[in-house]
N, C-alpha and C positions, 0 to 999 in steps of 0.2 A: 715066472710064477704069476705075476700080476696079469700078464697077457692071458694065461690059462684061465684064471678066475673070471676075467672079462668075457672070455669065450663061453664059460659055463652060464654066466648071466645072460648072454646073448641067446644061447640055445634054449634056455628056459622061457624066453619071451617070444621066440619065433612063432610058436603055435598060435599066438594071439594077434599076429599081424594082419590076419584077414577079418578081424572084428570091425564093427562100425567104429569110425574114427571121429575124434574131436580135434579142434585146433589147439596147438600148443599154448596159445595165449589164454585159453579157458582154464588152464591148469596152473597158471603162474600169477604171481603178484607183480612181477617186473620182467620186462624184456627190454634191454637198453644196450648202449655201447658208450665208449669213452671218447677222449680227445687227446691228441698229442700235446703235452705240456709246452713244447717249444712254440707252437702256434699261438699260445697265449702269453708268450714272452717269459716263460718259466724254464728253468734248466733242470736236467737230471742231476742227481747227487751220487756220492760214493756209497752212501748208506741211508737208511730211513724207511719210508713206506715202500713196500714191494710194488713194482709196476710191471704187470704181466703183458707181454706182447704175443702176437700170433705165433712167432717162432719159439715162444716158451712152451707151447702145447705140442707134445710129441704124438706120434701116431698110435702109441700104446696107451693113450689117455692119461699120461703122467705129465706134470708140469716140471720142466727142467729148470731147477733153481740157478743153474749156471748161466741161463739166458734171460734172467730177470734183471730189470733196471730198478732204479730207486728215485723217489721224489721226496721232498720235504713235507712237513705237516701243512704248511700254508697252501702248497699246490694241491695237496689231497683235499683240503677243504674247498678250494676253488673248483675242483672236479668232483663235487659232492654227488652229482647224478650217477657217476660210475664207480662209486665206492663198492667194493666187493665184500660179501659176507661169507662165512663158513658154509660149506655145502651148496654154494651157488654152482651152477654148471656154466662153464665158459666155453665158447664156440668160436673158432676162427671163421670170419666171414669175408675176408679179403686175402688175395694171394692164393695160398693153399686153403681151400674152403672145406669145412666139415670136420676138422680135428676138434676134439672136445676133451674136457677133463672136469673133475669136481675140485673145489678149492678146500684144502684142509686148514685146520685151525692155526697151524704154525706159519701160514702165509699171511694171516690177517694181522694188521690192516693191509689192504691191497687196493690197487686201482688198475685201470687199463686204458687202451686207446681205441680208436675207431675201427680197427681191424678185428676187434674181439667183441663178441656179444655176451652179455651177462643174462643168464636165465635163472630166475628165482622161483622155484616151485612153491605152491601154497602150503604143502605139508610134506612130512617124511615119506608117506606112501606115494604121493605124487612125484616126489624126487626119484624114488625107486622106479616108478612107472616110466618116467622120462629117460632116466639114465639107462635102464634096462633096454628100452626100445632103441635108444641111440647106439647101444652096443651091437645091435643087429645091422647097423649101417643102412637101414631102409630109408632113413630120412635123407641120405645123400642123393637118392634117386630124385626126390622132390627138389633138393637144392640145385642139382645139375640142370633141371628143367627151367630154373629161374635165375641162372647166372647172368649178370650184366657185365659186358666186356667194356672196360674203360682203360685207364692207365694200367690197372691190374684187375683181374676178374674179381667180382664181389657179388654178394647177395644182400638185399636190404633187410632192415629190421622187420618190415611188414611181411616179407617172405618167411622169415624165421617164425614170426607170430602165427602165420597161417599153416605151419608145418602140421600135417595130419598125424595124430598120435592115437593108437588103439585105446578105446575107452574100456580099460581093464578094471574090473572090481573083483579081485581075487586075493583074499588075505593069505592064502597058502603060498601064492607066488611071491607076495611081498615078504613074507617071513623067510621063505627059501632064499630069495635074493639078498635079503638083509644080512644073512649069515655070511655070504660070499663078499658082500660089500664091506662088512666089518673086517674080514680077513685082508682085503685090499688096504683098508685104512691101517691095520696093524703092520702090514709089510712096509707101507710108506713110513710109518713111525720108526720101525727098525732100521730102515735104510737111512733115515735122517741121523740116527744115533751112530751108525757105522761110518757115515761121512764125517761126523764130528770127530770120531776117534781117529780116522784116517788123517784129518787135518792136524790133530794134536801130535800124532806120531811123526808126520812129515816135518812139522815145525821143530820138534825135538831133535830129529835127525839132522836137519840143516842148520840149526842154531849152534 
């Protein structure tokens, strides 16, 4: 269902892809990435602050909570530059490049490493503009042209910042896409509740 809603958002935005474009950085207050805690002498923990990795981001634009690690508050403060906020768009920029998702309230507070880029749009409409365009996967054409081959394939923050985005000013499109975006949020909330119920039943069954 979420995949279908993302396809609807994608199709609504495709007719705008030929418009004059602006750079992604012009629409954002922040484009950054994180650091692996162990490189700073910090360890992962069994619980605490969510630490999202590239493998946490699935192809259907969902964050897999089973693939999230954790850090403590001190480490999160040390990694202040890469603290994630609700409705940030996160993008894998190393290894498998181009997977993206938005961060829901239940994952906050959260942080990430150098394989994930944090994109923070200036406003709700600009968030919808960027997310809708990303659903078309047109940005991956640009990414593929700028991949750097090292130990693993990657793209730089400057490449992400220069990503061309259609300069859309269409309140009808934003209103239309907001409806479907809110449906995605509701489905993710329902999924969270169902997973909790599943864990409770499993615990009861095996105890």
